[in-house]
C-alpha positions as CSV (number, residue, x, y, z in Angstrom):
1,M,92.8,116.4,56.9
2,D,91.1,113.1,55.5
3,T,89.2,109.6,56.9
4,E,92.3,107.8,55.4
5,A,94.9,110.5,56.2
6,W,93.7,110.4,59.9
7,R,93.8,106.5,60.2
8,R,97.1,106.5,59.0
9,R,98.6,109.3,61.4
10,C,96.6,107.5,64.8
11,S,98.2,104.1,63.5
12,G,101.5,105.0,64.2
13,W,100.2,106.0,68.0
14,V,98.9,102.9,68.3
15,R,100.8,100.9,67.2
16,A,104.1,102.5,69.4
17,P,104.7,100.3,72.6
18,S,106.1,103.9,74.3
19,A,102.7,105.4,74.1
20,W,100.8,103.1,76.1
21,R,103.6,102.4,78.5
22,G,103.2,106.1,78.7
23,T,99.5,105.5,79.1
24,M,100.1,102.7,81.7
25,L,102.3,105.2,83.8
26,A,99.4,107.9,83.8
27,L,97.1,105.3,84.2
28,L,98.8,103.7,87.9
29,G,99.3,107.5,88.8
30,V,95.6,107.7,89.0
31,V,94.9,105.0,90.3
32,S,96.9,105.4,93.5
33,W,95.9,108.5,93.8
34,F,92.1,107.3,94.3
35,A,93.7,103.9,96.0
36,F,96.1,106.3,98.5
37,A,93.7,108.7,99.3
38,P,92.0,109.4,102.7
39,V,88.6,109.6,101.5
40,Q,86.4,107.1,100.6
41,F,83.6,107.3,98.8
42,R,80.4,107.1,98.9
43,D,77.9,104.0,97.4
44,G,75.1,104.4,99.0
45,G,75.0,101.0,100.3
46,L,75.5,99.7,96.4
47,P,78.7,97.4,95.9
48,L,79.9,99.9,94.2
49,D,83.8,99.7,95.1
50,K,83.9,96.4,93.6
51,L,82.7,97.4,90.6
52,R,85.5,100.5,90.2
53,H,88.3,97.9,91.5
54,L,87.4,95.2,88.3
55,A,87.0,98.2,86.0
56,A,90.1,99.6,86.7
57,F,92.5,96.6,86.6
58,C,90.6,95.7,83.8
59,V,91.6,98.8,81.8
60,L,94.9,98.4,83.4
61,A,95.3,94.8,82.3
62,W,94.5,95.6,78.4
63,V,96.7,98.9,78.6
64,A,99.7,97.0,80.3
65,V,99.6,94.4,77.3
66,Q,99.3,97.3,74.2
67,G,102.8,98.1,75.3
68,W,104.6,95.1,77.0
69,G,103.3,92.2,74.2
70,H,100.9,89.5,73.8
71,G,101.7,85.8,74.3
72,R,101.5,83.8,77.7
73,A,104.5,84.6,79.1
74,A,103.8,88.6,78.6
75,G,99.7,87.8,80.0
76,W,101.7,86.2,83.2
77,R,104.0,88.9,83.9
78,I,101.3,91.3,83.5
79,G,98.6,89.7,85.5
80,T,101.5,89.0,88.3
81,A,103.0,92.4,88.7
82,L,99.1,94.0,88.6
83,L,98.1,91.2,91.2
84,A,100.6,92.6,93.4
85,F,100.1,96.2,92.6
86,G,96.3,95.1,94.0
87,V,98.2,93.6,97.2
88,F,100.0,96.2,97.3
89,I,97.0,99.0,97.4
90,E,95.6,97.3,100.2
91,L,98.2,96.8,102.1
92,V,98.7,101.2,102.0
93,Q,94.9,101.4,102.2
94,A,95.4,99.6,105.9
95,Q,97.9,102.1,106.8
96,V,95.4,105.2,105.5
97,P,93.0,106.9,107.9
98,G,89.5,106.0,107.5
99,R,90.4,103.6,105.0
100,H,90.6,99.4,105.4
101,A,92.2,96.5,103.4
102,S,90.0,94.0,101.3
103,L,90.7,90.8,100.2
104,A,87.0,91.1,98.0
105,D,88.9,94.4,96.4
106,V,91.7,92.1,96.2
107,A,89.6,89.6,94.1
108,A,88.2,92.2,92.3
109,D,91.3,93.5,90.9
110,A,92.1,89.7,89.9
111,A,88.5,89.5,87.9
112,G,89.2,92.9,86.9
113,I,93.2,91.6,85.3
114,G,91.9,88.3,83.9
115,L,89.0,90.2,81.8
116,G,91.5,93.0,80.9
117,L,93.6,90.2,79.6
118,L,91.0,88.6,77.7
119,A,90.0,91.3,76.1
120,A,93.8,92.5,74.9
121,R,93.5,88.9,73.7
122,A,90.3,89.8,71.5
123,F,90.9,93.0,70.6
124,S,94.0,94.4,70.1
125,L,95.4,97.3,68.7
126,R,99.3,96.2,68.2
127,R,98.7,92.9,66.5
């Protein structure tokens, strides 16, 4: 398959909101599995936990924009929904043995959401 044919084939998937929405559901499942597992990851004293929160929510925000659209209103809806998901994670973690809730995690989630929305504005695949 030549490069142009491959590009045409892939561009259909890249522009399909349903593909991004399916990807978003899969990512939410992966993030939930890691968040609700009773085992915490050992970071060796480094603040990698916050970096993981930031990266996960950055990716979630970017993928959500690809699936549900651009614009200020969509960004607010996506940001609010993802922040509510982050708060929900912390509330559940407070109930999981060996885990604890943290406002710093929610702050890292919010920073990741902001970065993801900015990245989607700058590097959108669906425009």
